[in-house]
C-alpha positions in Angstrom: 0.0 -0.1 -0.3 2.7 2.2 0.9 4.2 1.6 -2.1 1.4 2.3 -4.2 0.7 5.8 -2.4 4.4 6.6 -3.1 3.6 6.0 -6.7 0.9 8.0 -6.8 2.5 11.2 -5.2 5.4 10.5 -7.4 2.8 10.4 -10.7 1.3 13.5 -9.4 3.9 15.3 -8.7 5.5 14.8 -12.4 2.2 15.6 -13.9 2.2 18.7 -12.0 5.5 19.7 -13.2 4.2 19.2 -16.6 1.2 21.4 -16.2 3.3 24.3 -14.7 6.1 24.2 -17.4 5.3 26.8 -20.2 3.0 26.1 -22.6 3.6 27.5 -26.7 1.3 28.3 -29.0 0.9 24.9 -32.1 2.5 27.5 -34.1 5.7 28.1 -32.3 7.2 24.2 -32.4 9.7 21.8 -34.1 10.4 22.3 -37.6 8.7 26.6 -38.0 10.0 28.7 -40.3 10.5 32.4 -38.7 10.6 35.6 -40.3 14.2 36.8 -41.1 16.0 39.7 -39.9 12.8 40.8 -38.1 11.8 40.8 -34.5 9.4 37.4 -34.5 6.7 37.3 -31.8 6.5 33.8 -29.8 4.0 33.4 -27.4 2.0 31.2 -25.5 0.8 30.5 -21.8 2.6 30.4 -18.1 1.5 30.5 -14.4 0.1 34.3 -14.1 2.6 36.5 -13.2 5.5 34.0 -14.3 8.5 35.4 -16.3 8.9 33.4 -19.4 12.8 33.6 -20.9 13.6 32.6 -24.3 17.2 32.0 -25.5 18.3 31.2 -29.0 21.1 29.6 -30.3 21.9 32.2 -33.2 22.2 34.9 -30.0 23.5 35.4 -26.6 20.8 38.0 -25.8 17.9 36.9 -24.3 14.2 37.5 -24.4 11.6 38.0 -21.4 7.9 38.8 -20.8 5.8 38.0 -18.1 2.3 36.3 -17.6 -0.5 38.1 -17.5 -3.1 37.5 -15.4 -4.9 34.9 -17.8 -1.3 33.1 -17.9 -0.6 34.8 -21.2 2.6 36.0 -22.4 4.6 37.4 -26.0 8.0 38.1 -26.5 10.1 39.0 -29.2 13.3 38.0 -30.2 15.8 39.4 -33.0 15.5 36.4 -36.0 18.9 36.3 -38.2 19.4 36.1 -41.8 17.6 33.5 -44.0 19.9 29.8 -44.3 18.9 26.5 -43.8 21.3 26.2 -41.0 18.7 24.2 -38.1 18.2 26.6 -35.5 16.4 26.1 -31.4 14.9 28.1 -29.6 14.3 27.4 -25.4 11.6 28.7 -23.1 12.0 28.9 -19.5 9.5 29.6 -17.0 11.3 28.8 -13.8 9.1 25.3 -13.7 11.1 23.6 -16.9 12.1 24.3 -20.1 10.9 23.6 -23.3 13.1 23.9 -26.8 11.8 23.9 -30.0 14.0 21.9 -32.7 14.7 22.4 -36.5 14.0 25.8 -36.6 14.6 27.8 -40.3 15.0 31.3 -40.4 13.2 32.5 -44.2 10.0 34.1 -45.4 6.4 33.8 -44.0 3.2 34.3 -46.0 -0.5 33.4 -45.1 -2.8 31.3 -47.2 -6.0 32.2 -47.3 -9.2 31.9 -49.1 -11.2 29.4 -49.8 -11.1 25.7 -51.5 -9.1 26.6 -54.4 -6.6 27.6 -52.0 -7.6 24.9 -49.6 -7.3 23.0 -52.0 -4.0 20.4 -51.8 -1.5 19.0 -54.2 -2.8 16.0 -54.3 -6.2 17.6 -55.7 -10.0 16.6 -54.2 -12.2 14.1 -55.2 -12.8 14.3 -59.1 -10.7 17.5 -59.1 -7.1 16.8 -59.7 -4.1 18.2 -59.6 -2.3 18.7 -63.2 0.9 16.5 -62.3 0.9 15.1 -59.1 3.2 12.4 -59.5 5.7 14.6 -60.8 5.5 17.2 -58.3 5.4 13.7 -55.7 8.8 12.7 -57.0 10.5 16.4 -56.9 9.4 16.9 -53.3 12.0 14.1 -52.5 15.3 15.5 -50.1 14.0 19.4 -50.3 12.9 20.6 -46.7 13.2 24.5 -48.1 9.4 24.8 -48.3 7.5 24.2 -44.9 3.7 24.7 -44.0 1.2 24.4 -41.2 -2.5 24.1 -41.8 -4.8 25.6 -39.4 -7.7 23.1 -39.0 -10.9 24.5 -40.8 -13.4 25.4 -37.8 -16.0 27.9 -36.5 -16.4 29.6 -33.5 -18.5 32.4 -32.0 -16.0 33.5 -30.3 -12.1 34.3 -31.2 -10.2 31.6 -30.7 -6.3 31.6 -29.3 -4.3 28.7 -30.2 -5.0 25.9 -33.2 -4.2 22.4 -33.4 -1.3 22.5 -36.0 2.1 21.9 -36.6 4.7 22.2 -39.2 5.5 20.2 -42.2 8.4 19.2 -44.0 8.2 19.2 -47.6 8.7 15.5 -48.9 6.9 12.7 -51.4 5.1 11.7 -48.2 3.8 15.4 -47.3 3.6 17.3 -50.3 0.2 16.2 -51.3 -1.7 17.9 -48.2 0.1 20.9 -49.0 -2.3 23.7 -50.5 -1.7 23.5 -54.4 -1.4 27.2 -54.8 0.5 28.2 -52.1 2.9 25.4 -52.6 3.4 26.5 -56.2 4.3 30.0 -55.1 6.7 29.0 -52.6 8.8 26.8 -55.1 9.6 29.7 -57.1 9.9 32.0 -54.5 12.7 29.3 -52.7 14.3 28.7 -56.2 14.3 32.6 -56.5 15.6 33.6 -53.4 17.2 30.4 -52.0 16.0 31.1 -48.9 13.4 28.4 -47.1 9.4 29.1 -47.5 7.3 29.1 -44.6 3.4 28.8 -45.3 1.0 29.3 -43.1 -2.9 27.4 -44.1 -5.9 29.8 -43.0 -8.6 28.9 -45.3 -12.1 27.2 -45.5 -13.5 26.0 -48.6 -17.2 27.6 -49.5 -16.5 30.6 -47.3 -17.4 34.5 -48.3 -15.4 37.5 -47.6 -17.7 37.8 -44.5 -16.7 34.7 -43.4 -13.6 36.6 -42.5 -14.7 39.9 -41.4 -14.7 40.4 -37.5 -17.9 40.9 -35.4 -17.2 44.8 -35.1 -16.8 45.5 -38.8 -19.9 43.4 -39.7 -22.2 45.5 -37.4 -20.4 48.7 -38.5 -20.3 48.0 -42.6 -22.8 45.4 -43.1 -26.1 43.8 -42.1 -25.0 40.0 -41.4 -25.9 38.6 -38.3 -23.5 38.0 -35.6 -25.4 37.1 -32.6 -25.5 33.1 -32.0 -29.4 33.2 -32.9 -28.9 35.2 -36.4 -26.4 32.4 -37.4 -28.3 29.7 -35.9 -31.2 30.9 -38.8 -28.7 32.5 -41.1 -30.1 32.6 -44.9 -27.5 31.0 -46.0 -28.4 26.7 -46.1 -24.2 26.3 -45.8 -22.1 26.8 -43.0 -19.2 27.6 -44.7 -21.4 30.9 -45.8 -21.9 32.0 -42.2 -20.4 35.6 -41.5 -17.4 36.1 -38.8 -17.4 32.0 -37.7 -14.9 31.1 -39.5 -12.1 34.0 -39.0 -12.6 33.5 -35.5 -12.0 29.9 -35.1 -9.7 29.4 -38.4 -7.9 33.0 -38.9 -7.9 34.7 -35.1 -5.0 31.9 -33.9 -2.3 33.2 -36.6 -2.4 37.0 -36.1 0.5 36.9 -33.2 2.8 34.9 -35.7 5.5 37.3 -37.6 4.8 37.3 -41.4 5.7 38.7 -44.6 2.5 39.0 -46.5 -1.1 36.9 -47.5 -1.7 35.2 -50.4 -5.7 34.7 -51.3 -8.0 33.0 -53.6 -11.9 33.2 -52.9 -14.7 34.8 -54.3 -16.8 31.8 -56.0 -18.8 32.0 -52.8 -19.5 35.8 -53.5 -20.6 36.0 -56.8 -23.7 37.4 -57.4 -23.3 40.2 -54.8 -24.4 43.9 -56.1 -22.7 46.8 -57.1 -19.3 47.2 -55.6 -19.8 45.3 -52.7 -17.6 42.9 -53.0 -14.2 45.1 -53.7 -15.3 47.5 -51.0 -15.5 44.1 -48.3 -12.3 42.5 -49.3 -10.5 46.0 -48.7 -12.6 45.9 -45.4 -10.9 42.6 -44.9 -7.5 43.3 -46.1 -7.4 46.3 -44.0 -8.8 44.2 -40.8 -5.9 41.9 -41.2 -3.2 44.6 -42.0 -4.7 46.0 -38.7 -4.8 42.7 -36.8 -1.2 41.5 -37.9 0.2 45.1 -36.4 3.2 44.5 -39.4 2.3 47.5 -40.9 0.9 47.4 -44.9 2.2 44.1 -45.8 1.7 42.9 -49.4 -1.8 41.4 -50.2 -1.9 39.3 -53.5 -4.9 37.4 -54.7 -6.0 35.5 -57.7 -9.0 36.2 -59.8 -11.3 33.4 -59.7 -11.3 31.4 -62.9 -14.2 31.1 -65.6 -16.7 28.4 -64.8 -19.8 27.6 -67.0 -21.7 25.6 -65.0 -25.3 26.2 -65.9 -25.1 29.2 -68.3 -21.6 29.5 -70.2 -23.0 32.8 -71.8 -24.3 34.2 -68.2 -22.0 36.9 -66.7 -22.5 36.7 -63.1 -18.9 35.4 -62.8 -17.6 38.2 -64.5 -18.9 40.5 -62.6 -17.3 39.4 -59.9 -14.2 39.2 -61.9 -15.0 43.0 -62.8 -15.0 43.9 -58.4 -11.7 41.8 -57.6 -9.9 44.3 -60.7 -11.3 47.0 -58.8 -10.5 45.9 -55.4 -6.9 45.5 -56.8 -6.8 49.0 -57.7 -8.5 50.6 -54.2 -6.7 48.4 -52.0 -2.8 49.5 -51.6 0.2 46.9 -51.9 -1.6 44.0 -53.5 -1.5 42.6 -56.7 -4.0 40.5 -58.7 -3.4 37.0 -60.9 -5.4 36.6 -63.9 -6.4 32.9 -64.3 -8.6 33.2 -67.8 -6.0 31.2 -69.1 -5.7 28.5 -66.3 -8.4 26.5 -67.4 -8.6 23.4 -70.1 -11.5 23.8 -72.3 -12.8 20.7 -70.6 -13.4 22.6 -67.3 -16.6 24.5 -67.8 -17.8 22.8 -64.8 -14.7 22.7 -62.9 -15.0 24.6 -59.7 -11.8 23.6 -59.3 -9.4 24.1 -62.3 -6.2 21.4 -62.5 -4.0 23.8 -63.3 -2.2 25.3 -60.2 1.1 25.7 -61.3 0.5 28.8 -63.0 -2.0 30.3 -60.3 1.2 29.7 -57.9 4.0 30.8 -59.8 2.1 34.0 -60.8 1.3 34.8 -57.3 5.1 34.1 -56.8 6.0 36.6 -59.3 4.1 39.5 -58.0 5.9 38.8 -54.6 9.5 38.9 -56.1 8.9 41.8 -58.5 7.0 44.1 -56.1 8.5 43.0 -52.3 11.9 41.5 -52.8 12.5 43.8 -56.1 13.0 41.5 -59.1 12.0 43.8 -61.2 13.4 42.0 -64.3 10.2 39.6 -63.7 7.2 40.6 -65.0 4.2 40.5 -62.7 1.5 42.1 -63.7 -1.5 41.0 -66.7 -2.4 43.9 -68.9 -5.5 45.2 -68.5 -7.8 48.3 -70.6 -6.8 51.2 -71.2 -8.7 53.2 -73.5 -10.4 52.7 -77.1 -11.5 54.7 -80.0 -13.8 54.1 -82.9 -13.1 55.2 -85.9 -15.8 54.0 -88.9 -16.9 50.3 -88.0 -13.6 50.0 -86.2 -12.4 49.7 -82.8 -9.0 50.9 -81.7 -7.8 49.6 -78.1 -4.9 50.7 -76.1 -3.9 48.1 -73.1 -1.9 48.9 -69.6 0.8 46.7 -69.0 1.9 45.3 -72.8 5.8 45.2 -71.0 7.0 45.6 -74.4 4.7 43.3 -76.7 1.8 40.9 -76.7 2.1 37.4 -77.2 0.5 37.5 -80.6 -0.9 39.3 -83.8 -3.6 37.2 -85.3 -6.0 34.8 -84.7 -6.8 36.9 -81.4 -9.9 35.3 -79.4 -12.1 36.5 -77.0 -13.4 39.9 -78.4 -16.8 41.2 -78.5 -18.7 44.6 -79.8 -21.8 45.6 -79.6 -24.0 48.8 -81.1 -26.6 50.8 -80.3 -29.1 47.5 -79.5 -26.7 46.8 -77.0 -26.4 43.1 -78.7 -22.9 40.8 -78.3 -21.3 39.7 -81.4 -17.7 37.7 -81.6 -15.1 40.1 -83.1 -12.3 39.7 -84.9 -9.2 41.1 -83.4 -5.6 41.9 -84.6 -2.1 43.7 -83.7 -2.5 47.2 -85.8 1.2 48.9 -86.2 2.7 50.8 -88.5 5.4 54.1 -88.6 5.2 57.3 -87.0 3.6 58.4 -83.9 0.2 59.6 -83.1 -3.3 57.3 -81.2 -3.1 54.9 -84.4 0.2 54.1 -84.3 0.3 50.7 -82.6 -3.3 49.0 -80.8 -5.5 45.9 -80.7 -8.0 46.7 -84.0 -11.2 45.1 -83.8 -13.9 44.3 -86.2 -16.9 42.8 -86.8 -19.6 42.8 -89.5 -22.7 42.6 -88.2 -22.0 45.9 -85.8 -21.2 48.5 -88.6 -21.3 51.4 -86.0 -19.5 49.7 -82.6 -20.2 51.0 -79.3 -19.2 49.0 -76.4 -16.1 45.9 -76.5 -15.7 43.4 -74.0 -13.2 40.6 -73.8 -14.0 37.4 -72.5 -17.0 39.2 -70.1 -19.0 35.8 -69.8 -19.1 33.3 -67.0 -17.1 30.9 -69.6 -15.4 32.4 -72.4 -11.1 31.5 -73.1 -9.2 33.9 -74.5 -5.5 34.1 -76.2 -4.2 37.4 -75.5 -1.2 37.9 -73.4 1.6 40.6 -72.7 5.9 39.6 -73.3 5.9 38.1 -70.4 2.6 35.1 -70.9 0.4 36.7 -68.8 -3.1 37.0 -69.7 -5.2 39.8 -70.2 -7.8 40.4 -68.0 -11.6 40.1 -68.7 -13.2 43.9 -69.4 -15.9 45.8 -70.4 -16.1 48.8 -71.8 -20.1 49.8 -71.2 -22.2 49.2 -68.2 -25.1 47.9 -69.7 
């Protein structure tokens, strides 16, 4: 009996010791990637009032913080220059030490949005990712890209922690990485030759309102934020609910020190009236920048791809694309990826197109040019600039041609309309002649059915694929010159 009592006392003492030891946020763990050459925030929990001391393998300096009344503490350490050298950090609150190993300094990006960002390298059911086997084989021996997936959960109240962990890239793990995020990270890793960390905080089907805070929803929208209103939410799907996904899936990462945000979302907001989507996306970016407290961090996002299920010639998809383009014009330090050529002709009813490599690469082009100073990288798609009509011909100028367009003849995707507002397929070709003036070089658009053209559209339908691109191979953004 005495032996049993003694054993029980020892076990209780050990358990108490374990419970007393400083506890770290799940993102502050083995294999993590910390943002290089900055004051990196590290945080967790300890006994209220207890001092927590952090020491690192790369510096003799110590960082300290005092746990508040709820036991929360947060401190910062100055991170080293990016490299592939494994680092370690030790935390001590006086009741025991906790050390995290195999830490790398590099660049950290958040992967936010809905299912096309959540879609893993292995794809979804009946939604494959192009060249999956090749990507698995190419991941062998490469640990320069790491990822942490935040579990997708809804919560009424903002959550502080999430049950996650950091994954090293390997043939066994790469299939679970966000495909769009991973293909972006691969390019960044190759171009910068430093580790890249991805924090995946996303959820398929979510609207932009799903990530807004209660305060912003109540101030700027009519979305329900009380528990009863959310239960009786007008949408039939849980993933459409406002606020809950931000509370459960995004709030846990807001203390992490990141470089910027990659965002792929929009399908669930198709049908929003007026400028609602662009204004709310701008609001969300402002919210996230404020919450991270890292200044005007980059926000690079993806235009939804052509999708024609149920109405190939409708325009509701194009109207959301137009709103995304507008958002790119009103959100500072942002960039938008055009995806008009990122679908195969047979994918008109596929909401998750297979060509995620192009999407991720173009996000990387934006980051390399705008964030990392590689000005030689062409990162922006061409867009409509202006037009003039001469007789039966429309002359178009584009922004961001970057020294040339991809083709001079057999250009597809253009339509023109006259006073009857009926659009007809049009012939478009490159026009050039020596000398100056407006007519020196442009895109010339004509249509036999429209003798007096008033408006031009390019791929402004749910499902319409064009083939015009700039000198960097980046496709022309869908557009319309009318407001019909």
